[in-house]
N, C-alpha and C positions, 0 to 999 in steps of 0.2 A: 217676437219677431221671427219670421219664417226664414229658414236658411235656403229655401228653394230659389233658383234663379228666376228672374222675371223674364217671360218671353211673350212676344206679341208679333203676330203676322201682319205685315203691311202689304196690301196689294199694290202692284205697280199698274197704274191706269194709263191708257193711251195718251191722255192729256199731260201726263207726267214726263213724257219723252220729248226732247227738243229736236231741232232740225238735224242735229248730228247723231241722232239715235242714242242719246245719253239721257239719263235722268237729270232734269234741270236742278241746279244748285238750290234754288228756292224751295223745291220739293223736299230736298233733304232736310232743310230747316223745319219745314212743316212737320215732317215725320218725327224729327227729334222732339219738337214741342208736343205732338200728339202722344208719343210714347212716354215722355216725361210726365205728362198729366195722367195717363193711364197707370203708370207705375206708382205715382203718388196716391191715387185713389184706390189702389189694390190693397 
């Protein structure tokens, strides 16, 4: 097992931003799922 921290850069796309100029909550959930999958596959 590696002791190195897992890091992943996630780009913020224009479609990720809502009308209040914040990242939409559903986008955060998608990021968590994508990062969890990438970490598991690493």
